[in-house]
N, C-alpha and C positions, 0 to 999 in steps of 0.2 A: 731112388727114382730120378731125382733132380740131376745127379751126376750122369746117370745113364742117358737121360734126355739130352745132355750137353755133349755126349760122345766120349766121355772118359770117366773112370771111377776108381777110387782107392781100394785095392784088394787088401793091402797091408798098410793102413794109415801111417804107421810109424816109419815106414821105409821112405816116404816122400816121393813115391812113384805112383803113377796112375796107369791103368790098363786102358788102351785105346779101343773104342768101339766105333759106332757110326751114330752121329747125332740124329735125333728124331725131329729136330727143327731145322729150318733152312738158315736161320740167323738168331743169334743170342748175344747180348752184350752184358758182361759182368763188370759191375762198378763197385769197388771196395774203397771206402774213404782212405786217403793216404797212399793209394796204389794206382798204378796205371790201368787203364781199361783193357779188358780182354774181349775181343770180338770173335765169336765162333761163326764160321760160314761153312755151309754144306752146299756143294754143287753136285747135281745128278740125283736120281731117285733110286739108285741101286742099293743092293745089299752087300756089296763087296767094295772094300777100300782100295782105291787106285793109288792115291798119294796123300800125304799129310805134310803141310808146311806150316811153319810158325815164323812170323815176321819175314816172310819171303824165302825162308831157308827150309829145304826139305829135311824132315826129321824121321826118326824111326817110327814105323807104323804100329809098333808093339807097345811101347811104353812112353810115358811123358813125365818129366821131372817137375815136381812142385816149384822148384826154383825157376824153371822156364816159364811156367804159367803166371807166376806173380810178376814177371817182368812186363806182362801185357803184350799188346800187339794183336795181329790177326792170326787166328788159328784156322786154317782152311783144310777141309776134308773134301776130297774129290772121290765120288763113288760111281760105280757102274753095276750092272747085273752080272753075276758070275756065269760063265759059260759052261 
């Protein structure tokens, strides 16, 4: 539930990849001692993902690598309503 609330979750934990969804919260900050902070931001109230950026760079809206998440930064989900 926590992963789904943040907008991504591990389908196969050993693969190191996460499936991307849509966060249930507008903002969340993950702080792990010894790691950089990851800030998750959602804009829009829709149920359809328009774009996904990490540290200002557009990334695949399908999967997210663990190695990218632990580098920290801002993970931005832009959503809209599907037409």
